[in-house]
C-alpha positions in Angstrom: 0.0 -0.1 0.2 2.5 2.9 1.3 5.2 3.8 -1.6 8.2 5.8 -1.0 9.1 8.1 1.9 7.6 11.6 0.9 9.2 13.7 3.9 10.1 13.4 7.2 8.5 16.8 9.6 10.4 18.3 11.9 8.6 20.9 14.5 11.0 23.8 15.2 10.8 26.7 17.5 12.3 29.4 15.1 12.0 28.5 11.8 14.1 31.0 10.2 17.3 29.9 12.3 16.0 26.1 11.2 16.2 27.0 7.7 19.2 29.0 7.4 21.4 26.0 9.5 20.0 23.5 6.8 21.0 25.8 3.7 24.7 27.2 5.4 25.9 24.6 7.5 24.5 21.7 5.7 24.5 22.8 2.7 21.2 21.9 1.5 18.5 23.4 -1.2 16.0 25.3 1.3 12.7 26.6 -0.4 10.3 29.8 0.8 8.3 29.5 3.8 4.7 28.9 3.0 1.5 29.3 5.5 -0.7 26.6 5.2 -3.8 27.8 7.4 -5.9 25.1 7.3 -3.4 22.9 8.9 -2.0 25.6 11.2 1.3 25.9 10.5 3.9 27.8 8.5 6.4 24.9 6.6 9.8 25.3 4.5 10.5 22.4 2.5 14.3 21.0 2.3 14.8 18.8 -0.9 17.3 16.2 -0.9 18.1 13.5 -3.5 16.3 11.0 -2.1 13.4 12.9 -0.1 12.3 16.2 1.7 12.4 17.6 4.9 9.6 19.5 6.3 10.1 22.1 8.8 6.6 22.4 10.8 6.2 26.2 13.0 3.0 27.3 14.6 0.8 29.5 12.8 -1.8 31.2 15.2 -2.4 30.3 18.5 -4.6 27.0 17.7 -1.8 25.2 15.6 -1.3 21.6 16.3 2.6 22.5 16.7 2.1 24.4 19.7 1.5 21.5 22.0 3.8 20.0 20.2 6.6 22.5 21.1 5.4 22.9 24.6 6.2 19.5 25.3 9.7 19.6 23.2 11.0 23.3 23.4 14.0 22.5 21.3 11.5 20.9 18.5 11.9 17.5 16.7 10.4 15.1 14.5 6.6 15.3 14.4 5.9 12.8 11.6 6.7 11.0 8.7 4.6 10.9 5.2 4.3 8.0 3.3 2.9 8.4 -0.4 0.1 6.2 -1.6 -2.0 5.8 -5.1 -5.6 6.0 -3.7 -5.6 7.8 -0.5 -9.2 6.8 0.0 -8.6 3.5 -0.8 -5.5 3.2 1.7 -7.9 4.9 4.4 -10.7 1.7 3.8 -8.1 -0.6 4.2 -6.4 0.5 7.0 -9.6 1.3 8.8 -10.6 -2.2 8.3 -7.7 -3.4 9.7 -8.4 -1.2 12.9 -6.0 1.6 12.1 -7.4 5.3 13.0 -7.8 8.3 11.1 -7.6 11.8 12.3 -10.0 14.2 12.1 -13.2 13.9 10.4 -11.7 11.1 8.2 -11.7 13.0 4.8 -8.5 13.6 3.3 -7.5 17.5 3.3 -5.1 19.6 0.9 -1.8 19.3 2.1 1.2 21.7 1.2 2.1 20.1 -1.5 -1.5 20.6 -3.1 -2.2 16.7 -2.9 -4.7 15.2 -0.6 -3.7 14.0 3.1 -4.9 11.7 6.0 -3.0 11.6 9.5 -3.2 8.1 11.4 -3.1 8.1 15.1 0.4 7.6 16.4 -0.7 4.7 18.7 -1.5 2.6 16.2 1.6 3.1 14.9 4.7 2.5 17.4 4.2 6.2 18.7 5.0 7.4 15.1 2.4 10.2 13.5 1.9 9.1 10.1 1.0 11.3 7.5 -0.3 9.8 4.2 0.0 11.6 0.9 -1.8 10.7 -2.6 0.7 10.9 -5.5 
């Protein structure tokens, strides 16, 4: 069902400092910041030869990243994202196997302009999983 690893998301308390560190210290290709108001985050994508890193920063007081950063003030890995060919078919198969889809269960449009869903971390060894349709 799952395809390639699309990205690893890292919540950061200072988006500009994190982007600069990847750009200047690691020599990575760092994209521009983009606000994703539906998800309550500002993101920066770092392009690597085999995947991407997504830096996440809270956008507004209701951002789900605020709680994560309160528990992890220095930041940390927030989720991993896998690609799927058909997000609704993947959702239906996962729900049938007992996995929990967060939110309404209906895909939302993610930062890449494609449908995404999140799976409960308690069902995946403590890791929040995002699925993105390719």
